[in-house]
N, C-alpha and C positions, 0 to 999 in steps of 0.2 A: 540474385545480387545482393545489396553488403547495403541493410541498411543496420545507422544509427542512432538509438533510441535511450532518450539526456532525460532522465528520470529526477527531479526535485523534487526528497519526497520533505519529513521534518528531521530525521536522525539525517539521512546523508543525502549523497547526491550520487548519483551514478550516469555513465556512459554503458551504452550496452547493447557491442555493436555482433550483429546475427547476419548470417547469409543461408537462403532461403531457394526457391522458387516454389513456382506451384506447385501444388500437392504435397510437395514434403513440409517435412517438420524442423520448425524455423530450430539450427547449430546457430549455437552462439561463437564468439569466432576471435571474439579480445574483449576489456571492461575494463571500464579507467572511474574508480568513484573513489569518495574522500570519507569522510564524517562530520559532520555539518550540521549539526541544529540549529537550526537557523529559528528556535522558539528563545534561546538564547541571547535570542542578541535585538531581543523582545524590548522596548523599553516602558514603565510607567501609561502611556495612550494606549499601548499595542505595536507603536511602531518597530519595522524596522533599519536597528543602528546604520546609520553611518559604515563604521567596522562590520558589521554585517553582510548590508550590500556587496560591498565590494569582496568577502570572501566568498559571497554567492555570485559575480560578474569574472575575479579569475579560477571558478572553475572554469566557467561555460563557456568563456575560451577557452584555457588550456582542452576540453571537449571537440570541441569545435574544431583545432587542429590534430585533436587524437583520432576525428576519426576523417578529418581529410588527411592528414600523414598512412591511414590504410587503406582510403579510398572507397572513402563510406558513397555507395553513388545517395541516397536520400540518409535524409534525418531527418527527427520527431521526438521534438525539448516539450516535455510538459512539465505543470506541477500542478501541487494538490491545496490543501488546507491550512503549511507551511504558512506560502503565502495567498493563496487567496484569503483565510483570515484576517493581516497587517493589516492593517491601521492606512500603509499606506501602502497598499500589496501590488493597485492598479502603478499611481510612479514606479516603486519597482519595474511590474511586469517592464512597463516603456524608456530604462534605463537600461537597462540589459539589453534591452534589443539596440537602442545607442550605441553599446559601446562595444556589443560584439557583433548586432544582424543575428542572431538569436532572436526567437519568438518561438515568447515560450506559453501554448499555449495549456493555458486554463478550464481546469477538466472543477464542474461544479460535485459534490459531494451525487449525490445520485447518479453519473454517470462516472464513478469508480466504480462504487456497483453497481452500476453496469457490466463496464467492459474489461472486472476481475470476472461478474460467471459467463462471458465468451471466452476468457480465459477456461474456464471447470469446464468449462464444456465440452468445449476442443481435447478436453484431456480425458475422461472420463466416458465421453459417448453418448450418445441420444442414448443407448441402454441400461444411461443409468436413474431413467424417466424425467419426476420432480426433485433440483436437486437447488437444495439450502445451500448457501456459503455465511461465510459469516466471515468479514478481514481488520487487524486492530491493526494500523496507522500509530503514526506520530502521535498526530491533531487529534482524527476521528474515527469512529469506527463503521468501517460498514456493510449496511446487509441487505441480497438480493434472490431472490426468487423466484422460481422461470422453468418450466415444466421444457421451452428453448429457446434459446437464446436470449431470447428477445424477455428482462424478465415478466412478472408480475406486475411485481414492487419490488423498488429500489429505494433504499433514503441511507440518512449518513446523519449521521447524531456523536454533536465530540464530546464522547469518551475519546480517544485517544491516548494509550499507553504514556507519555510522556504531560501529553495536555495536563492529564488528573496528576500524577505525578508533582508534576511541578501547583495544581491551584493547588493540592486537597492531601498531598503525600510527601512534604518535602521532608526532606533528611536524616540521616541512616534509620533510625526509626519509626517506627508511624507510634503515636498512644491509642489506647481504645479505643478514647474516645476521636480520633481524625480517620484510624477506621471505619468509626458506625455510623459516622458521615455521609464521606466516603461511601459509604457502601450502599445512603438510605440514599444518598446523588443520583452514582451508577440504577440506582434501582429502578427509583423515578422515572427518570429517562429512558431506561431501554424500556417499560411497561405503556408510557406515549407511541412509543415508535411501533415498538411491538405486537399494537392492536391495529396498525396499519394491515397489519399481514391476514386476518379476521377476514377466510374467506379464500385465503391461494392454497389453501388444503395444506393437508400431511408431505412434507417430504418423499421420499424411500427416497435420498441420499442425503443427509448437511456435511457443511465440509470447512475449512477454516484451513482459511491463505494470510498470505506474510510470517514478514521472522516474528513479531510476536509468536500469532502458534507453534511456530513449526519451534523453537527454542520453549514449551512449556512440554511439547509432545515429550523432550530428546530428555527431558527432566523427570519426565514420568515413566522413559523405558523404555520411548520411543527407535528403532534406529539414527544411526546419529547418518552424519549429510557427507562424508567417509562411503555410504553403502550403494551409495546414488540412488534417482529421480523417482526407482520405477519396486523401490521397499516399502507397502506399505505398512505407511504410518500412519499409529492415533487414537487421540490423547479423550482415555474416556471424564466425566465429571468425575467421576469421584475418588481416582486421582490427585484430578485439577482440589478438591475439594481441603487432599489432604496437603498436601501442598501449597496451597492456594495462606493456608495458616503458620506453616514450615517457613514458606516467606516473608513472608507476619514480623517474626522472631529470626530474621539471619536480616543482619547488619549486609547494608550494598559491598563491602568487602566482601565477603563473603560467598556473596551471587554471583562475583566471577569467575569462581575457581566452580560450578556446578556447571555441568558437561554442554553444548550448543548457546553457551551467554559472553554474551563481548562487551565492555568496560562500556560501551558505548548504549548500552540493554539494557546494562544492572539493577541503577538507581530505577527503570521502567518496569522493572518483571509484575511485584505485586498488583498494580494498578490497574497493570494486561493481567495476568492473571483474575483480582474480581473480574473485568468486565463477562473471564470468557467467562470462568465459571457462576456469571448471573444471566450469562447472553443464555446461554444451556442450557440453564431450569426456570428460566420460564417460555421457553422455547421446547419444554420439556425433551432434551436431547439426551439420551446417556453416553453418545458414544460418537465421535463425528474423524472424519474422513482426513489430512492432511495434503494439500496439496502441494504444487512444488512449482504450482503458473498464478501466476495472480494481474493482477496490472497490466504490467509496464509487458508480458507475456499478451495478453489481451489489443491492446493495443495495436501488438506486430499486427498480432493474430489476421485483426483488423483492418489496419494498414495495407500488408499481402495482396488482401483479399479486393481492395481499390484499386490498389496500380491493377492485378491481373484482367480490372475487367474496368480501367481506364486503358479505353489504345492510343488516347491525341497522348495518355506519356510522354514522352525525351527527359531518360534523366540524363542527367550531367555529373562526373567527378566530385568532391565539393573537395575545392579548393582551402589550402593549405591559412590563405587567406583569410582579411574578411565577407562572411560567406548571409545570405538570406535562409534561413530553415523552405528544409523542399516541398515543407509536409506540405500537402493539400486541403482542404478540406476530408476529411477522415465524419464519415455513419454514425455520430454515437448513439445505442442505446438509450430513450427515457421509458421507465417503464409509468403507465398512466394516473394518475397522480401522485405520486415521485416527488417530491421536496425533498431542499434544501434547506437545509437545521444553522 
């Protein structure tokens, strides 16, 4: 079957079409995406502006029609912190549904963390033992640990690279004062969150997911994406420490020239590096692996699991006209004691 997955993130909006059947690895079929930083459309009250809403609605329509054109049999649409934390987020979701017919499912921070761990576990297998996953998004930073697919702890903090850049590190070159203040804020926030992981044990494998971690690994020497997903990629804390200081002294215009760094990610790379390094330090991690699968793949895998055991499901192609989201509820794992932040 062909599944469309519409991801409304903080930096990009992305529709991915994948083909799969029971027992097979989902294979990408087609992709349609656009850079869209919804946080840039927030007004002084934290509301997504009319312009930002229209940009979002236009893309959702494009994605719906793209899925129909390529005969997607099901479509899963979700949004994360960009809309979840906007003051008018619920209004925006209702408007998107009214004007496009697509229902955007709003994930909590712990659900993001838990579903990303599903993808990581499927990628590395049961032989990896207990896995700690770290995922830096544009608006939030997710952490999860577990020896199964169900996390023992899954949590989220407002330390996304885009958010931190906007609130703490604006401009081409941050001052020494702003760097200190940002570092103190990151560390204090993470110390509180990581205290929840006391008693979860030491991970056998620590993994970084998300574009930010891939970019950081690339600039510290990891293989390019062209080498394929099966190449082992690592991020070492000592290398990250050096590059954090280099990025602090490097104008945004120069960061774009670094390998694996896009124009939309370049301004946020310093903040991402600071979060990644502080988290690795507090978790006492010297090296982590870069996993090519993350939240989107976790949702895809759980969706296929759900369909496999849903004997009453009858799929119909997504039409090119107005449609409702074909998503039926997918069990979203929650860790005991986890809470959104």
